[in-house]
N, C-alpha and C positions, 0 to 999 in steps of 0.2 A: 790557345792556352799553352803556356810554356813555363819553365822553371822560374824565370824572372817574375812572372805574375804571381806565382804561388809564394815567392819570398816576401811579397808585400803583405801577405795575410797573417794576422797575428797568431792564429792557431798553429801555424807551422814554424813558429819561432824555435830555434835550436836545431832544426833539421838541416842536414847538409845538402848542397846542390845534388849530390848523387842520390840521396834518399828522395828528394823531391822529384828527381827524374824518374825514379821507379814508380811513383804515384802517377805521374803524367803518362807513363807507358802503360800502366795497368788500367787507368781510368778512361772514361769517355766523356767528352764535352757534349752536353745536351742543351738545346735551346729552350729558353723559357718563353712560352707563348701565353698571353693573358687568357684565362679561362681553361687552359689545357691542364689535365691532371697528370702529375708526375708520378705520384704513388698514392695508393688508396688504403684507407683505414681497414684493418682486418686482414690485408694481404701479407704474405710472408715478407719480412723486412730483409730482403736479399741484397739491398744496395744501400750504401752510405751516400747521402746527397749533400754537397757542399756548394753554397752560393758563391758565384764569382762576380756577378753583377745582376742588376734587376731586382725583382722582389717575388717571393712565393708566399701565398696565403696558406696558413695552416688551419684546416677546418675539421671539426668533429661533429658527428651526428649525435644530437641530443633530442630524444623523443622523435618527433617527425620533422625536425628542422635541422639544417646545417648551421652550426654556430662557429664563428671565427674565434679561435683560441690563441692565435699568435701569428707572427709574420717573420719570415726570413728576408730582411731588407738591408742587411749590412754584410758585405763580403766576409766570408769566414763563418757565417752562421750555418748550421748543419742540421740534418734530421736523418732518422733511420739507422740502418746498419746493425740492428740489434742481433741479427743472427751471427755476428762475429763473436758474440759472447753467449748466446742462448739459441739452441737449435729450434726452439719453438717460438722465437721472437716474431712479432707481427707489428706492422705500423699501427700506432695508437691514434693516428689522425690522417687526414688526407692532405696532400700537398698540391696546391693548384696555382698556376701562374697568375701573378697579379700585375706585373710590369715586365716588358720585354727584357731579356737578359740571358745569362748562361749559368749552368751548374755543372759541377764535376760529379759524375756518377761512378762510384767505386764499388766493386763487388765486396760483399761482407767478408768473404773468404780471404780476399787480399788484405783487407783491413786487419783481420785477425793475424795473419801471417806476419805482416809488417810490424804490428804492435808487439808481438812476441819476440820478433827479432831485434827491434830497436829499444823497446821499453819492457823487458820481460817482467820486472817487478810490478809495474803499473798494470800490465796486461793481466797478470795473475790476480791482482786486487779486483779489477773490474769483473773478470770472469767469476771470481768468488762471490762478489756482491750480487751478480745476477742469479747465480745458483742458489745462494742463501735465501734471497728474496723469494724465488720461485718455490723452494722447499718449504719455507715458512707458510706461504700462502696455500700450497697444496695440502700441507698437514692440517692447517686450520679448516680448509674446506672439507677434507676427509672427515675431520672430527664432527663438523656440522652435519655431514651426511649420516655418520654413525649415530649421532644423537637423535636425528630425525628418524632413522630406521629403528632405533631402540624404542623411541616413543610410540611409533606406529605398531611395532610388534607387541608392546605391552598393551596398547589399546585394543588390538585385534584379539589378544588372549583374553582380555577382560570381556569383550563383546561375545566371544565364542563360549566362554565359561558358562554363562547363564543357560542358553539353550542346550548345550551339551549336558550340563548337570541335570536339567529338567528331563531330557530324554533318558539319561541314565537312571534317574529315580523312577521313571514310569515303567521301565522294562520289567523289573521284578514284580511290581504291582500288577502289570498286565499278565505276567505268567500266573500269578495267584488267581486273578480274575478268570483266566481261561480254565484253570484247574477246577475252580468252583463251578464254573459254567458246565463243564463236562460231567462233574459229579452230580450236580442237580438234574441234569438232563437224564442221566442214568437212573436216578431215583424216580423221575417222572415215568420212565419206561417201566420200571419195576412196579410202580403203582397202577399200571395198566390204564394210563390216561388215554382216552380215545383220540382218534385223529381230529374229530370235531372239537373236542375240548381243547386240544393243543392249538388248533387254528384260532379259537376264541381267545386263548391265553396270549397268543402272539398278537392278536388284534389289540388287546388291552395294553400290551407292551408298546405297540405302535402309537397308541394315544399319548404315552409319556414322551416319546421321541418328538412328537409334533407339538407338544405343549411348550410354552415359553419357560417353564420352570419357575422356581422361587428365587428372587434376587436378594431380598433383605435378609441379612444374616440372622437377625433375631427371629424372624418368621421361620427360617430354616431350622433353627435350634428348637423352637417350640414344636414344629412338625416332627422332628426327629424324636422328641420325647414321647409324643402321642403314638408314633409308629412303633417305637421300641417296646412300649407297653403292650400294644396289640400283638406284635410278633412274638413276644415272650409268652403271651397267653396261648398262642397257636403252637408253641413248642418249636419255634424256629431258632436254631443255634446261631451264635454270633449276631444277635438281633441288632446290636448297635451299628455294625458295619453295613448290614442290609438296610437298616433304617436310614443311614446317611446317604446311600446311593439313591434310595427311593425318594427321600425328601428333596435332594438336589434336583431331581427330575420333576418334582411337583406332585408326586403321589401322596394321597391322603388316606385316612382310614377308610373312607367310603370306597375308594378305588380298590383297596385291599379286600374289602368285603365282597366286591364283585369278582375278584380273583378266587376268593374262597368258594363262592357259589359255583364257579366254573370248574375248579379243580377238585372240589370235595376233600377227601382225606389227604390228597397230595398237595395241600395248600402250602406247607413248609417248603417243599421242593420247588413249587411253582413261583413263589415270591423270591426265593433265592436265585432261581434261574433268571428271572427278569432283572433282579438287582445286578447279577454278575454280567449280563449282556450290556446293561447301562454303564457299568464300570469299565468294561472292555472298550466300549465305544468312546467314552470320555478319555480314557488313557490313550487310545489310538489317535484321537484328535490332538492330544497334547504332544505325542511323539511326532505327528505330522507337522504340527506348528513349529516345534523345536528344530527338527531337521530342515524344514523349509527356511527357517531363520538362518541356519548355518549355511545353506545353499546361497541365500541372499548375500551373506557376508563374503563367501568365497567369490561370488560374482562381482561384488564391490571391489575386492582385492584385485581381481583380474582386470576390472575396468581401471582401477587406480594405477596399477603397475604397467598397464598396456601390454601384457604378455601376448606373445604370438601376433603382434601387430607391427607394421612398418614404423620407421622413425617419424616420417612426415605423413600425416593422414588427415582426412577431413573428420573433425570431431565436433561433438555436441558439448559445449562448455557447461551446460546445465548438468549433464551426466557426470562430467568431471567434478563439478562442485559437490554433487550429491555423494559420489563415492568418497570424496575427501571428508565430508561431514560424517560419513559412516566410520571411516578410519579413525577420526578424532572424536568419536562419540563418547569415549571415556573421559574426555576433557570437558565435555558439556555437563557440568554438574547441575543438580536440581535448580540452582539459582540462576542458571544461564538458559534463556529461551532463544529459539531460533526463529526469525521471521524471514520467510521466503517470498520473493516477488519476481518470479521468472516470467519474462515476456514470452508469449506463445509464437511470436514471429521471428525469433532469433535464428539466423541461418547457421549452417555448419561452417566452421572456419578451418582453413588449412593450418596445421600446427604440429609441433613436436609434443604429442599428447602427454607423454610421461613427464617431460620437463614442465609443462603447463600445470600438471597436478602438483608438482613441487612448489610452484608459485602459490597455488591456493593453500597448500599446507602451511607454508611459511607465513602468509598473510593472516590466515584464520588463527593460527597458533598465537601470533602476536596480539590479535584482537582479544582472544580469550584471556591471555595473560594480563592484558591491560585492565580487564574488568574484575580481576581477582575473585572470580567465583560468583559474581552476581551482576546481572545486566542482560542486555539484549544484543544478540548477534544478528545483524541484518544482511542478508545476501540477496542480490538482485542481478538480473541481466536485462539488457535492452539492445535493440537493433538500431544501428545508426547507418548513415548513408554508405559508408565504406567499410563497415565492420561491425564489431560487437563491443559493448561496454559492460564490464562486470564490476559491481560495486560491493565491497565488503566493509561494513561499518560496525562499530562497537559503541557502547554507552559508557566507556571508561572516562577518566579525567581529561583525556586529550593530550596532545603534545605541545610543549612550549615552542614558540617560533624557532628558537635556536636549535632545538632538538629536531624539529621537522626539516630544517635545512640540511642537517647532517644525517638524516635517517638512512640514506642509501650509501653512505660511506662504508667501505670495508672495515670491519672490526669495531665499528662504533655501536655501542649498546648502552642502555640505561638500566639493564637488568643486573641483578646481583651476580657476583662471581660464581661460576658454575652453572648458571641458568641460561646463559646465552653466549654465543661466540661473536655476535655482531655481524654475521654474514648472511642472515636470513633474507633481509631486504636487498642486500647487494646482489645475491643470487637471483632474487625475483626480478630485479631491474635488468640484470644481464640477460635473463631468459626472455623477458618481454621485449626489451628494446633491441638488444644485439642479435638475438636469435630469431625474433619474429617481426621486428620493425614496428613494434607497438609503442604504447606510452603507458607509464605507470605514474600516478600522481597521488599526493596526500592532501586531504582536506581535513584539517584538525582544528578543534576549538574546545571551549569549555564543556560542550555537550557530548564530546566523543570524537572519534577519528574515523574517517572513511577513506579507504584505499580504492582508487578507480583504475582499472586496467582496460585500456582500449586496444583491441586486437584487429588487425586488418583481415580481410577475407582470405588473403593468401600470404604465405611467408615471403617477406621481402628482404630479409637478412638471414644469411646462413653461415656467418663467420663463427 
């Protein structure tokens, strides 16, 4: 390679022999061998490659296949060198020898220096173009992340509100029940109830705990009326509150008569004591259920966010799907039902767990939006020979063919302004295909849309 050869190449038109000599001195001539890789998709674009003779095939990974997207087969065609303008630039495809020949390999740093020295205005324009494009994309992706975070935060607050409010309501009621319980117990002692009588009273209380209770609301209401009348005749204060607790436990007038025969003149304190113990037990169960639900939600958040876990780990995709459904529970309106079909033999897969949960979030959110509040969300997993397949389907109107073809394009969206950035499926594709070496596909028709994600057992791409 010499200056005379470079003078015949159109891209160098206007350069002086001295300038071409600088390129020759700074560059390296590299032989093109058929099948040999010159540069690889995802690697830092540290070099600018200019074809001198022969041919180079430009290949890009699409799903699980290498697809030829272009050729460098005319002297002067070039690729790479992006780090001359962008510190984060990477090769967007792989260059592989197709026919014997030669290329000029020039460091991106040299390309940047020569461009600024020879064409300062053009160099500034190119640098600005790269910076602006990266800034716009980064801002849009940040907004997508913030929108998702806000949605999840609102959903979590909604899910936490019900059990937290239930526990908060139960606490003062439990305090009242305990106060009543202690007061009635003191009255029983003052009434000189014998130990044998108290044991029999406790046995009668135990009968109510073991009974199934009354389920029908009308039957409970009728029983409350009967009990309130009987309690009033016995001089029991707050007879309606006592009657409500006894009726819910299945106590009838016949049971109360047995209490009266056991406790004698202390009947009012006896039935009040039993009712307060029943109320306390019920309220404690409510607090336990509410706090348990809060713990489950916290566990789901931990699982979803993958806190305290390594980036790449062996994960259960079913667990990730379930934690995502919990996080998006507020979006599953009464009109949306969830059908689960999880295979029992699905193996653990090696994955970036947090990023994978972002995929489930984006796909499930799109499916819910497509159904507009009414339909069925179908989530399934299956084991295949070399990995796992996750299918997420909806019963919405489906995508038109032209929409399905563009669904994974950045910034493409059919949603109203303000409802979507058009990056959800683009992010999902990047995570599945570029980060995991998997495949994400769309199967859409008049009956709805199904997104299928195929993940390998091990991460094969880490760019």
